[in-house]
C-alpha positions in Angstrom: -33.2 -49.3 22.1 -29.8 -48.6 23.6 -28.4 -50.8 20.8 -29.8 -48.5 18.1 -28.7 -45.4 19.7 -25.1 -46.8 20.1 -25.1 -47.8 16.4 -26.3 -44.3 15.4 -23.7 -42.6 17.5 -21.0 -44.9 16.2 -22.0 -44.1 12.6 -22.1 -40.5 13.2 -18.6 -40.6 14.8 -17.1 -42.8 11.9 -18.6 -40.4 9.4 -17.2 -37.3 11.0 -13.8 -38.9 11.4 -13.7 -40.0 7.9 -14.8 -36.6 6.6 -12.3 -34.6 8.6 -9.3 -36.8 7.7 -7.1 -36.1 4.7 -6.9 -39.5 3.1 -5.6 -38.2 -0.1 -2.0 -37.5 1.0 0.6 -39.9 -0.3 4.2 -40.5 0.5 6.5 -40.6 -2.5 9.3 -43.2 -3.1 12.7 -41.9 -2.1 14.1 -41.3 -5.6 11.3 -38.8 -6.6 10.8 -37.5 -3.0 14.3 -36.2 -2.9 13.8 -34.4 -6.2 10.5 -32.8 -5.0 12.3 -31.8 -1.8 15.0 -30.1 -3.7 12.6 -28.4 -6.0 10.4 -27.0 -3.1 13.5 -25.9 -1.2 15.0 -24.1 -4.2 11.7 -22.4 -5.1 10.1 -21.5 -1.7 8.0 -18.5 -2.5 5.2 -19.8 -4.7 1.5 -20.5 -3.8 1.0 -23.5 -6.0 3.3 -26.7 -6.2 2.4 -29.4 -8.7 3.8 -32.8 -9.9 2.5 -34.1 -13.2 3.3 -37.9 -13.8 3.0 -39.3 -17.3 3.9 -42.9 -17.9 4.7 -43.0 -21.6 6.1 -46.5 -21.9 6.4 -49.5 -19.5 9.9 -48.4 -18.4 9.7 -44.7 -19.0 8.0 -41.9 -17.2 8.1 -38.2 -17.8 7.4 -35.9 -14.8 6.9 -32.1 -14.5 7.4 -30.2 -11.3 5.8 -26.8 -11.4 5.6 -23.9 -9.0 3.7 -20.7 -9.6 0.9 -18.4 -8.5 -1.7 -20.6 -10.0 -1.9 -24.1 -11.6 0.1 -24.8 -14.7 -3.1 -26.3 -16.1 -5.5 -23.7 -14.4 -7.5 -23.1 -17.6 -7.9 -26.8 -18.3 -8.7 -27.5 -14.6 -11.4 -24.6 -14.5 -12.9 -25.8 -17.7 -13.3 -29.4 -16.6 -13.8 -28.6 -12.9 -11.0 -30.9 -12.1 -8.6 -30.9 -9.2 -5.7 -33.1 -8.1 -7.0 -36.4 -6.5 -3.8 -36.9 -4.4 -1.0 -34.8 -3.0 2.2 -35.1 -0.9 3.9 -32.8 1.4 7.4 -31.4 0.8 9.2 -28.9 3.1 5.8 -28.1 4.7 4.3 -27.3 1.2 1.3 -29.2 -0.4 2.4 -30.6 -3.8 -0.7 -31.5 -5.9 0.0 -34.7 -7.9 -1.8 -35.1 -11.4 -1.7 -38.2 -13.6 -4.4 -37.5 -16.1 -7.1 -39.4 -14.3 -8.5 -36.1 -12.8 -10.7 -35.5 -15.8 -12.6 -38.8 -15.2 -13.1 -38.3 -11.5 -15.4 -35.6 -10.1 -15.5 -33.8 -13.4 -18.2 -31.7 -15.0 -17.9 -29.6 -18.1 -18.9 -26.0 -17.4 -19.8 -25.0 -21.0 -19.3 -26.6 -24.5 -18.5 -23.2 -26.0 -15.7 -22.4 -23.7 -12.3 -23.1 -25.1 -9.7 -24.7 -22.7 -7.0 -22.8 -24.6 -8.5 -19.2 -23.9 -5.7 -18.5 -21.4 -2.0 -18.4 -21.7 0.0 -21.0 -19.9 0.6 -20.1 -16.1 3.8 -18.3 -15.3 6.2 -20.1 -12.9 9.2 -22.3 -12.7 9.4 -25.9 -13.6 11.6 -28.9 -13.9 11.2 -31.8 -16.3 12.2 -35.2 -15.0 12.8 -38.0 -17.4 13.1 -41.5 -15.9 14.0 -44.3 -18.4 14.7 -47.7 -16.9 15.5 -46.1 -13.6 18.1 -43.5 -15.1 16.8 -40.1 -14.0 17.6 -37.0 -16.0 16.5 -33.5 -14.6 16.1 -30.6 -16.9 15.8 -27.5 -14.7 14.0 -24.4 -15.8 12.1 -26.2 -18.5 8.4 -25.9 -18.2 6.4 -28.2 -20.5 2.7 -28.6 -20.7 2.0 -32.0 -19.2 0.8 -35.2 -21.0 2.1 -34.1 -24.4 5.1 -36.0 -26.0 8.5 -34.1 -25.7 10.8 -33.8 -28.7 13.3 -36.5 -28.5 17.1 -36.0 -29.1 18.5 -38.8 -31.2 22.0 -39.9 -30.0 22.4 -42.4 -32.8 22.9 -40.7 -36.2 20.3 -42.1 -38.7 21.5 -43.0 -42.1 19.4 -42.4 -45.2 17.8 -45.6 -46.7 19.6 -47.4 -49.5 17.6 -47.8 -52.8 18.5 -50.7 -55.0 18.2 -50.1 -58.7 17.7 -53.9 -59.6 14.1 -54.3 -58.5 12.5 -57.3 -60.0 
């Protein structure tokens, strides 16, 4: 009988411990952590901080840092009842991290008739971080909607195709 009581109490203790612990906090690698720290320290007076990470190629990642009064994707988040799965801490501020996976975890559609594009994009400040083969470029004050391809700037001029008249 004492064994059963011990097992029940141990189970309850483990359950309470697991439910009160924040297991979804992550530590960013130094290269991105320094950028996030700079962003939160330069923009300290916002309610919401977010990091959107989009791996577009095996060696290329486009990330968006956003700070505002509400989520950059608040309309989409409310429509799909999605929230960030993980977050990090930067300068004592919670930074929610999105990867696109949120839609497939804990998501339920509210209504089929509600458009996710009813609301305008949230106001705030953002940086776009482009990481290609480890070379990082930061475009400050550029807020893009996450998980859409960005227009690329070609650095190599493209020549028009040559057409041969002697086609046989």
